[in-house]
N, C-alpha and C positions, 0 to 999 in steps of 0.2 A: 455495451453499447445500447441496449433498449431501456437501462436507467440511466444512462447519458452519465456517468462515473459515479463514485461515490467508493465505498467499502460494502465489499460482500463475503459470504462465508455461504457455499454451495455445497451440498454431499446428498445422495441418494435424490429422494423428491422434495429437499428442504432446502430454502433458501430463505437468508437473512440479508437485509439490503438498508444501509444508510446512507440516503441520498446525499450528496454533496454539491447542489447544484451552484455556487456561488463560486466561480473560478475553480472548481474542482477541488475546494480545500475548504470548503466552509457551507453550512448548512442553513436554511431558512426556518428551520423548526426551532421550538424553544430549548431550553437548555435541559429540562427534564426528560423530554422525550429523545433528545440525543443523548443523554448521559445512558439512561435504558436501553437506547437499542446497542451503542457502543459495549455497554457491560456485556448484552447477549453476544454481540460480534467475537469480543475476546474470548470470553468463555467458550463458546463454539469453536473457535480456533484450537484453544488448549485441549480442549475434548476429542479433536481430530486429530492431536499427537504433535503440536506445535509445542517445544521445549523454550520459546521465547520467553521471557517476561513479557513484553508489550508487542505482540507480533504485527498488529497492524502501525505502531509508531516505528517499530524496524522498516515496514516495508516503505512508509513514506519517507524515512532518510535514504532510503537505497536511490531514490529520484534525484535527490540532490546532488547534483554534478560536481556542484562547487567544492564539498566536501573532499580533502586529500584522499589519495589512494585510490583504489580503483573500486568503481560503483558498477552497478549493472542498469542500465536504462532500457526504456522501449527500442533503442535504437543500436543496443548493443552495448559492449564493455567500455568504461570511459576510464580514463587514466587521470586524474585530477591533479598528480603532481606534474604533468606535462600538460595540460588541459586539451587532450585529444582523444580521439576514440582509436582503442587498440584493434589493430589490423591481426586479427587471430590466424590468416593465412599466411603472414611472412614471419609467424614464430619459429 
């Protein structure tokens, strides 16, 4: 909230943040600054234990609710095949 969106890695007393102020998906920084910050974020996520090849790209695709199958969003679990949220209490 404080940074108004973007990508972040936070642990102990350390914080790394890449702001994405343009629609929450683009930065207004130059490509070199952005690439350096993204590399640092990616490396930090892996050092923290992520086994994913591209942890932040994976998180970005989780938010695309139109991609089929189950997706996790800020509103809950979304069924892309039936295009509706899953009522976990009805299972």
